[in-house]
N, C-alpha and C positions, 0 to 999 in steps of 0.2 A: 431392536434393542440398542439403546444409546451406548457408545463406548467413549471413555475418557482416555486420551493418550497417556495420562499420568498413571492410569491403572494398569498399563502394560508393563511387563518386566523387560527392562532394557537389556539384561544379559540374554534373555531368551530371544529377543529380537535380533541380537548379534548372532545367536546360534542359528537362526533361520538362514542367514547368509552363508554360514558354514555348511549347512545342509545342502543348500543350492550349489555351492562351489564344489563340494566333495561327493555329492550324490549318495551320501551315506550318513545315517545317524551315528554310527559307531565312530567313524573318522571325525565327524563334526563335533562329537562329544569331547574327544581328545583335544581338538583344536581350541575349544572354548573352556577347557578345564572343568567339564561337568561329567558326571557319571551318565552312562547311557540311559538308565531308568529315569534320572532327573531330567534329562533332555527330552525324553519321550513324553514325560508328564508336562514339561514346559510347553512343548509343541501342542499337545492336546488342549492345554488351557488357552493358548493363543487362538487356536481354531474355534474354541467355544466362544471366546470374546468377539472374534470377528464374524462368527456365525457361518463360516465357510471352511471347507477342507483346503488346505494350502499345499499339501503334498499327497500324492498317491503312493501307497506302499506297494512296491512291486518286487518280484524276485530279483530283478536286475538293479534294484536300488530305489531311491526316492525320486519321484518325478513331479515337478512342480505343476500345479493346476493353473488354468487361466486366471482365476482370482488370486492365486499365489503370486503370479507375475505382477499383478497390479500392486499388491501389498509389498512385495520384496523390492520392487523398483523404488518405492517411496522410502522403505526402511533403509536401503543402501544409501540413498541420497541423504537421509536424516543422519546416519552414522558419519557420512563424509562431512556434513556441516559441523557435527559435534567434534570431530577430529580436528577440523580447521580452527574451530574456536579455542581449542585447548592447546594447539600446537605452539611450542616455544614458551609456554607459560611456566614450565617447571623443569628442573633438573633432577627431581626426585624419582619420577617414573617416566619411562619412555612413552607410554601410552596411558596417560591419566584418564582419558575418556572411557577406557575399558573398565575402570574401577568405579565409575559414577553410577548412581542409582536414580530412579525416577523421583523418589522422595526428595533427594538432594536438588534435582533440577526444578521440581515444583516449588520448593521453598525458596530457592535462589531467585527464580523469575518473579515470584510474588514479592520478595524483598526489593528487587530491582524496580518493580512497578509501584510499590507502596511507599518505599522510603523509610520504613520502620519495621521492626520485628513484630510490634503489636498489630499493626495493620496487615502485615503479611500473614500472621496467624489467623486473622479474621477471613482473609481471602481464601486460604487453603483449608480452613477447618481444623488445622493442627494447633496444638498448644504452642505458646511462645517458647517453652523449653524445647519442644520438638523442632521448631524452626531454627532456633539457635544451634541445636545439635546438628541438624542437617547441613546448615551453611558451614559450620565449623568442620564437619567431616569432609565437605567438598574442598575446603581450603587445605585440609591435610592431604587430600589427593593431589591437589594442584601444587602443594609445597610452598604456599605463600598466601598472603591475604588478597582477597578479591573485593573486600568491602571495607570502607573506612567507617568506623563506628564513632559517632559524636553525640554524646548524651543519649537521648532516646531515638535519634535519627541514624540512618545508615545510607551511605552513598557508595556507588560502585567506583573503584579506582580504574586506572587504564586497563589492567588485566581483567578486572571484572566486566568492563564494558565489552571487551573483545570476547570473553567467554559467554556473556549474555547474548550477544548476537548469534554465536554458533548454536547455543541451546535453543533460542527462539526459532531460528530457521529449521532446526531439527524437529522441534515440536510441531511446527507448521506442516512439515512433510507428513507427519503422522496424522494430523488433522485432515490433510488432503486425502490420505488413504482411507480414512474413516468415511469422509464425505463421498468418495467415489463408490464405496460399498453401500451407501445409503444408511449409514448408522449414526448420523448426527441427530441427536434427540430433539433439538429445537430448530432444526433446519440449518442449512449451510450459510455461513456468514461471508460476505464479500466486503473486505476492508480496503478502502482506497483513499487517496488524497485527491481533492478537487481544487484545481487552481482557478483563479478568478474568471478566466474566459470560458471555462467549462460549466460553471455553476448555474447560470440562469437558464440554459436551454439544453445543451448536449447531455449532461449528467442526469437531470431529472427525467428527460424523455426516455433514455435508456433504462433507468431504474424503474420507471412506471411500466414499461413494456415487460421487463423481466418479472416484475411483481405480478402482472396479469398471467403470464405464462406459468410461473412457478411460485405459487403463494407461500411456499415454505422458505423462500429466499429471505435472507436477512442482510441488512447493510449497515456498515459503520463508515461514515464519511468524515474525513479529517480535512478541514479547510486551512489554507495557508499559502504562502508563497513557495516557489520551488525550493528555495534554501531551507524552508521550514519543514518540508515533507520529504526531502531526499534522504535524510538519515533514517527517519522511521521506515522508509522503503528498504534501505539497506539492512536495517535491523530486523525486518520481518514483521513489524507492527502493522504495516499495510502492504498490499501486494502489487498495487499499481498506482500510478499517478495519471490523472486525466487533465489535460490543459495544454498550454503552449509548450512545445518541445524546445530544447536548447539548440542553438545553431552550431554546436560542437559535439564531438563524440566523447563519451565517458567509458572508461575501460570496463567497469562492471555493470554498466547500465545499457539497456536496449531501448531505443525510441522508435515507435511506429507512427508515422504521420497519418492523419485522417483527412484533413482538409485545410485549405488556406482561409485565413480570416483577414479582412481588411477593415481598418478603422474608419469611423465616421465622426463628424463633428456633431455633438449633441448639445441641445439647449432646452430651456423650458418651452412648452407649447405656445406661450404668449410672446416669445422673443421675436423682435422685429425681423430677424434673419431666418426664422423657422420656415422650412419649406424646401422645394426642389431647386430653386434658383441658386446659382453658384456665385457667392459673393467674392469680390477681389480680396487679395491678401491685405490690402490697406483697410478695407472695411472690417475684415475679421480682426485685424490688429487694434481696431478702435474700441473693442469690447474687452472687459476683464476676463481672464482665463483661470480655470482650476487645473492645476498640473500636478503630477506625481513627483516623487523625490528625484533629485538631479541624477542619481545613479541608475534609475530605472530605464529599460529600453524604450518605454513609452515616452519618457521625457525627451530622449534623443530624437525620436520621430517627430515630436512636436517642434523641437528646435530646428530640425531640418526643413520643416514647412516654411519657416520665416528666415531661412538662411540668406545672409547678405543684407538683412535689414534689421532695424531695431525690434527686439522682441516685445510682444504685447505686455501689458501690465498683468502680473500674476499675484493677486492678493491672497490666494489660498493655495496651499500645497497639501494635497490629500489624495489617498489612493482608495478610500472606502467608497464603493459604488453607492451604498445606502446614504451616506452623508452627501455625496456629490449630487445624487438625484434630488434630494430635498433642497439643496442650495440652488440647483438649476430652476426649480419651480418658484423660488423666492426672489430671484434676481435675474439680471441680464448677463449671467455668466455663460461662457462657452467652455467645452472640454472635449478631449479626444477619448472615445470609448469604442469597444467592440459593439456592433449592432445587437449581438445576443445579450449584452449586459443591460440594455435599456429597452429591449423589445416589449416587455410587459408594461413598463411605464408609458411607452408610446401607445400601446394598444389601449390603455386607460385614458389617454388624452392628456397626460401630465407632461410628457417630454416629446421632443421632435428631433429630427435630424436636419442638418443644414447642408444643402447642396449634395454633391456626390461623395462616395467613399474616397478616402485620401489615397492618391497615387503613391506608390513606393512605400506602402504601410503594411505589406503582407506579413503575417505571422502564421507559422504552421501550428495547427492544433493536432494533438495526437495523444498517444498512450506511452507511458514510460514504465518499464518493469526491470527487475533484476535479470541479468542474463541467465542466471541459473534457475529461474522460476519456471515451473511447469504447471500451468493452470489446470484446475479440475474441469469437468464438463460444464458445470454451472458458470464458472469463471470464464471459460471459453465462450459460452453463450452471451455473457455480459459484454465481452469484448466485441463479439459479432454485432450486437445491438448498437454499441457505440459506433462501430464502423458504418452500420446502416443509417443511423441518424446523421453521421458525418457525411455520408455520400450525398445527402440532400442539402448539405451546407456549401458545396462547391460553388464558386462564383464570387464569394466575398462581398456581396451587396445585400441590401435589405429585401430583395425580391423573394428570397426563400422564406423569409419570415412573414411576408405578406401572403404568400401562397399557403403557408401553414396556418394562417389565421391569427398569428401572434400580433401582427400590426394591421 
């Protein structure tokens, strides 16, 4: 039976933690300001929704079951995220998160995603009046506005963005609990960001393998640069980023290296320099180059290649591999790319590499996650597959692609 996190009662979920902490329904009921019959009924309803017994009723108290451990670990983390998102936003209540309801959270996240009350109503299936009321009630709990209303549109202000992050991360934990119990109706979804170097080979190889192993797996892939996907990662819209890791540490981010990537010079297959022979820098500089923006790390590596001499002519500044690939087939341009990015075009006979991989052009390819993230079993398997594919990538040259049949 499929379970929607928004169908769960937030107050009853908090009560589960009180039962675990106090080993007693009676004490837990007092702790969460519920009557004992109400809490007993609430626990029974949650157990029906999850389809498992969460606590065993014994003479010496309430004993959590193995399934209960799975659920309550996720619930506790979800409540922590919700508390962190609401902390410092209000002086009206000491713990505003304890007064929130799932209806309020559903309406607020839908509004954050849709940008209007009309669209939020369509997403949630609620009436516009109900969405307005739910968001208004949430603002009363917070003690201030979290949404800027402008005509028919609505945007989150600073407080709303902070609250939205906490709510989304909390809901993600509940989704994870549901997934670990096998209660996802449409199959578990893995949402991740794919950086340019991971898109052509690493990501599709791991996705294809997981899809074979677990046909119920679903994927949502967000493409972009690191700057474009790091905030969605922090917000919980995606759970990991696959691609080049940063050469510096970030407090709330964990980076796991997989393999080293070395750049190659790419050209059209018709180019006079195409092939294994190593041209001199003077020869390379005699051809026009396609280069990325001056602020990109790749541009810096390219400039280091010609350090101490005049840079080649660069009539085109572009970072789109699709556009670059077409330009290489149409003219005598050269560019720097990862071998993974052009492997398919090389295999098709459209592009070629020039000489050997570039010395001192190593970039680490890996996985980036939130430090607080705890993956589900399927997410862990996807990470394992990424690592297994990456293990065949070590060496940084095109031999691995030739061995795999890509070139």
